[in-house]
N, C-alpha and C positions, 0 to 999 in steps of 0.2 A: 171272711168278710173283706170286701174291697173298699179301698179309700176313694172318696170322691175327689176328682181332680178338676179344678175350675177351668183349666185350659182345655182339657179333653171335652168337658161339657160345652164350652163355647164353640169348639170346632164342630161338635155334633149338631149344635143348634144351627150353625151356619150351613152345614151340609144338608140338614133337613129343609131349611128355607130354600136353598138352591134347587133341591129335588122337587119341592112343592111348586116352585116357580115354573119349572119345566114339565110339570105333570108326571113326575117320576119316570121320565123317558130318558134312558141313558144316552141314546143317540142325540137327543135334543140338548142334553147337558154338554156332551162332548163338542157338538157343533158350536154352542155358545162360547165355550172355553177357547176354541180355535179362532173364533172371530175376535175375541178380546185381545187388545194389543199387549205385548209383553214389554212393559216399560220399567221392569225391575232392574236397578243398576247392578252391574257385576264388577267385581274387583279382580284384577289380575296382577299378581306380584311376580317379580323376576325370581328365578331360582336362586337359592342361597348357595354360595360356594362353601365347600368344606375346607378345612385347613389342609395344608400339604401333608401333614403327618398326623395320623390318628394316634393319640397317646393311649396306651393300654394300661390298665391297672394291674400292678404286679400282685399276684396272690401269694400268700404265705403257704408253705407246705401244710397240708392238712394232717392234723394229729388225730389218731384214733383213740379209743378209750384205753385207759391204762390197764395193762394186763397184770393180773396177780401172779407173782412168782410162785412156782411150785416149791413146797417145802418137803423135806425128806420125812417120810412117815416112820415113826418109831414103833 
């Protein structure tokens, strides 16, 4: 059973409205999207500098499971 996601449902509702508006013709939809101005603001951040020296975490030697010592059989 799938959960209903309100965001997905809204996106599908808008997609169906756009398709219906253009007669379900993919070429008409693409042409309309190309004519639409792209006024979405974009943000460009400068690259971050790394420190001069990357500090590595020192690992302790790994210890295996304790071995049982052999005892002499009598």
